C-alpha positions in Angstrom: 14.4 29.8 6.9 13.1 26.5 6.5 15.1 22.9 7.0 14.8 22.6 2.9 15.7 25.6 2.4 19.6 24.9 5.1 20.2 22.0 4.0 19.6 22.8 0.5 22.5 26.2 1.2 24.5 23.0 3.1 24.3 21.3 -0.6 25.3 24.5 -2.6 28.5 25.0 0.3 29.6 21.7 -0.3 29.1 21.6 -3.6 31.7 24.1 -3.9 33.8 22.7 -1.0 33.8 19.8 -3.4 35.8 21.8 -6.5 37.5 23.6 -4.1 39.4 20.8 -2.7 39.8 19.1 -5.9 41.2 22.1 -7.2 43.6 22.1 -4.1 44.9 18.5 -4.9 45.9 19.8 -8.1 48.5 22.3 -6.1 49.9 19.8 -3.5 53.3 17.8 -3.3 52.9 14.4 -2.7 53.5 15.3 1.7 50.9 17.6 1.0 48.1 15.7 -0.4 49.3 12.9 2.6 48.5 15.3 5.6 45.2 16.4 4.0 44.2 12.6 3.4 44.8 12.4 6.5 42.8 15.7 7.4 39.8 14.3 5.2 39.7 11.7 7.1 39.7 12.3 10.0 36.4 14.9 8.9 34.6 11.9 8.4 35.4 10.3 11.4 34.4 13.3 14.2 31.5 13.7 12.2 30.3 10.0 12.6 31.2 10.3 16.2 29.0 13.8 16.3 26.3 12.1 15.8 26.5 9.9 18.8 28.0 11.8 21.0 27.1 15.7 20.3 24.0 15.1 19.2 22.8 12.3 21.3 25.0 13.7 24.2 25.7 9.7 25.2 30.4 9.5 24.6 30.8 6.6 22.9 34.8 6.2 23.8 34.7 3.0 21.8 34.3 4.3 18.1 37.4 2.9 17.2 36.1 -0.3 17.7 33.9 0.3 14.6 37.1 2.0 13.1 39.0 -1.3 13.5 35.8 -4.3 12.7 35.5 -2.2 9.4 38.8 -2.7 8.6 39.8 -6.3 9.5 36.4 -7.0 7.7 37.5 -5.5 4.3 41.3 -7.3 4.7 39.7 -10.4 5.8 37.4 -10.1 2.5 40.5 -8.9 0.5 42.8 -11.2 1.8 40.7 -14.4 2.4 38.1 -14.4 0.1 39.3 -12.1 -2.4 36.8 -9.9 -3.0 37.7 -6.5 -4.5 38.1 -3.3 -2.1 34.7 -1.6 -4.3 33.0 -5.0 -3.2 34.6 -5.2 0.9 33.7 -1.6 1.7 30.3 -1.0 1.7 29.9 -4.8 3.2 32.8 -3.3 5.9 30.3 -0.8 6.3 27.2 -2.7 6.7 28.7 -5.4 9.1 29.5 -2.6 11.2 26.2 -1.4 11.4 24.6 -4.7 12.5 28.0 -4.6 15.3 26.6 -1.9 16.6 22.5 -2.7 17.0 23.3 -6.0 18.1 25.7 -3.9 21.1 23.5 -0.8 21.5 20.5 -2.1 22.7 22.1 -3.7 25.6 24.7 -0.7 25.9 22.5 2.2 25.6 20.8 1.1 28.5 23.9 2.8 30.3 24.8 6.2 30.6 26.9 9.0 31.2 30.5 7.4 32.5 29.4 3.9 33.2 28.6 3.7 28.8 31.8 5.5 28.5 33.6 2.8 30.1 31.3 0.0 28.8 32.1 1.3 24.7 35.5 1.6 25.6 35.5 -2.0 27.1 33.8 -3.1 23.8 36.6 -1.6 21.6 39.2 -2.9 23.4 37.5 -6.8 23.6 37.6 -6.5 20.2 40.8 -6.0 19.4 41.6 -9.0 21.8 39.4 -11.3 19.9 40.9 -10.4 16.3 44.7 -10.6 17.8 43.5 -14.2 19.1 42.2 -15.2 15.7 45.2 -15.2 14.4 44.5 -18.6 11.7 42.1 -15.3 9.6 43.1 -12.1 11.4 47.5 -12.7 11.2 46.4 -12.4 15.4 49.7 -10.4 16.1 51.6 -10.5 12.9 49.1 -8.1 11.0 47.2 -9.0 7.8 48.1 -7.6 4.3 45.5 -6.8 1.7 46.6 -7.8 -2.2 47.0 -4.1 -3.8 48.4 -5.6 -6.9 46.6 -5.9 -10.8 45.7 -9.8 -11.1 45.1 -10.7 -7.0 43.5 -7.6 -5.6 42.2 -4.2 -6.1 45.1 -2.5 -7.4 46.5 0.4 -4.9 44.8 3.9 -6.2 47.8 6.2 -4.8 48.4 9.5 -3.1 45.8 10.6 -5.5 43.1 8.0 -5.5 43.4 8.1 -1.8 42.8 11.8 -1.7 40.1 11.5 -4.1 38.4 8.5 -1.7 38.9 9.9 1.8 36.8 13.2 0.0 34.6 11.4 -0.8 33.7 9.8 2.6 34.4 13.1 4.3 31.3 14.3 1.7 28.9 11.6 2.8 29.7 11.9 6.5 28.8 15.3 6.3 26.0 14.9 4.2 24.4 12.5 6.4 25.6 14.7 9.7 23.2 17.5 8.0 20.8 15.3 7.0 20.1 14.4 10.3 20.9 17.1 12.0 17.6 18.6 9.9 15.2 15.8 10.1 13.0 15.2 12.6 14.9 11.9 13.8 18.1 14.7 14.8 15.3 16.8 16.6 14.6 14.2 18.3 17.9 13.5 18.9 18.6 16.7 20.3 15.3 16.7 22.9 16.9 13.3 24.2 20.6 14.6 24.6 18.5 17.8 27.0 16.3 15.4 29.2 16.0 11.7 28.0 12.9 11.4 30.6 11.0 14.2 28.9 11.6 13.2 25.6 10.2 9.1 25.9 6.9 11.5 27.8 6.9 13.4 24.8 6.4 10.4 22.1 9.8 9.4 21.2 11.1 6.4 21.2 14.5 6.6 23.2 15.7 3.3 22.9 15.2 2.6 19.0 16.6 6.9 18.4 19.6 5.9 20.0 20.0 2.4 18.4 20.1 4.2 15.7 22.2 7.5 16.1 25.1 4.3 17.4 24.2 2.7 14.0 24.5 5.3 11.4 27.7 6.9 13.5 28.8 2.7 13.0 28.5 2.6 9.6 30.3 6.0 8.7 33.0 5.1 11.0 33.5 1.1 9.5 34.1 2.8 6.5 36.1 5.0 6.6 38.2 1.8 8.7 38.0 0.1 4.9 39.8 2.9 3.4 42.3 2.9 5.9 43.6 -0.3 5.5 43.3 -0.3 1.9 45.9 2.6 2.3 47.8 1.1 4.8 47.8 -2.2 3.1 49.4 -4.1 6.1 47.6 -3.5 9.3 48.1 -4.1 12.8 45.7 -4.9 15.8 47.6 -2.0 18.3 46.8 0.8 15.2 43.7 -0.3 13.9 42.3 -0.8 17.6 44.2 2.5 19.0 42.0 4.3 21.6 43.7 7.3 20.7 41.7 7.6 17.5 38.6 7.4 19.3 40.2 10.6 21.4 41.0 12.4 19.0 37.6 12.0 17.2 35.9 13.6 21.0 38.4 16.3 21.1 37.8 17.5 17.6 33.5 17.5 17.9 33.9 19.1 21.1 36.2 21.6 20.0 34.6 22.5 17.0 31.3 22.7 18.5 29.2 19.6 19.5 25.5 18.9 17.7 26.6 20.8 14.9 27.3 20.3 11.4 30.6 22.6 10.6 31.9 21.7 14.4 33.3 18.6 13.7 34.7 19.6 10.2 36.9 22.8 11.8 37.7 20.8 14.4 38.8 18.7 12.5 40.8 20.6 10.0 42.3 22.3 13.1 43.7 19.7 15.2 45.2 18.3 12.0 47.1 20.9 10.7 48.1 22.1 14.2 49.5 18.6 14.8 51.6 18.1 11.8 52.3 22.3 12.5 54.2 20.9 15.6 55.8 17.5 14.9 57.5 19.2 12.3 58.7 21.9 13.9 59.3 20.8 17.9 59.5 16.8 17.0 60.7 16.2 20.3 57.9 18.1 22.4 55.1 18.2 20.2 52.8 15.7 22.2 53.2 17.9 25.0 52.5 21.3 23.4 49.4 19.4 21.8 48.5 19.1 24.5 49.0 22.7 26.3 47.2 23.9 23.1 43.7 21.9 23.6 43.7 22.8 27.5 44.1 26.3 26.2 41.0 25.5 23.8 39.0 23.9 26.1 39.1 26.3 28.9 38.1 29.7 26.7 36.3 28.0 24.0 33.9 25.4 26.5 31.1 24.8 24.0 33.3 24.8 20.9 34.2 27.4 18.5 30.8 27.5 16.7 28.8 27.6 18.9 31.2 30.5 20.7 30.7 32.7 17.2 27.7 32.4 16.8 27.2 33.2 20.8 29.0 36.3 19.8 27.1 37.0 17.2 23.8 37.1 18.9 24.8 39.2 21.4 27.2 41.3 20.0 29.7 40.7 22.1 32.6 38.9 22.6 34.3 38.1 25.5 36.5 35.0 26.6 36.5 35.9 30.2 32.7 36.0 30.3 32.6 32.4 28.5 34.8 31.0 31.7 32.1 32.8 33.9 29.4 30.6 32.8 30.9 27.0 32.7 32.7 27.3 35.9 35.7 26.9 34.4 
């Protein structure tokens, strides 16, 4: 099947999924709608991380830095400059893209755990910057965006934010499809396999890596902007919480890094399992969730999508073979 037909197939599947999600909204009560909204947010975040971490192979542990920068850009524009949310949203995404380009050229010269640590340090540094710019960002006391008609963009309510995060998730997945099945995406995969060989084949590895980071950052920043508007009042500790990055990575790894559908399945599965455990085991849910993740990684080290793909190709399902193959 040609790449063009695959993209068309993915687009058709996406339209069906969007229609189904809109139909699902009418069947949910308030609590369920909030849970699904959170799932949609992490679908977008996981898909964004997959572009730099899954396709390119650069484990960005500072992804929450783009989430926080995008969120605070929107908060400052709405609270201080009196912009509408709809104007602040694209500017925040663009700002994160420019920030990613600025830090990408020096940081992407690093590889492996050096790059991971450097990006983590960048995110922590941005949190300190935001905390110490109290006059602009509110510092540790937080900042509140105006959400009253006449003073700011009216708050969207549960139904509105459901549709907003659905739209962002759709944009992120569509971006993932277009990147994955493009010449640029194949270059990223080649870079992931062997960066030196990719460079020898004529791929500009520096530009490719920075472009992947820029796309990933723009998507993440847009989600951060929407999250700020949803929460109304935000604080540096939450917007730059490293746990958000960890969740993105775990979702991608469990679903299947480097695939389009993997991050979607990983985000949906992990979020619903987390909500179930939180409701039924409020005291032990973190411990149980950690155990579930460990078992899942041991049994599906290549991710669920890649495991199923290999099982279909080989016409054989064996979890023990998988464990042996990956020497776990």
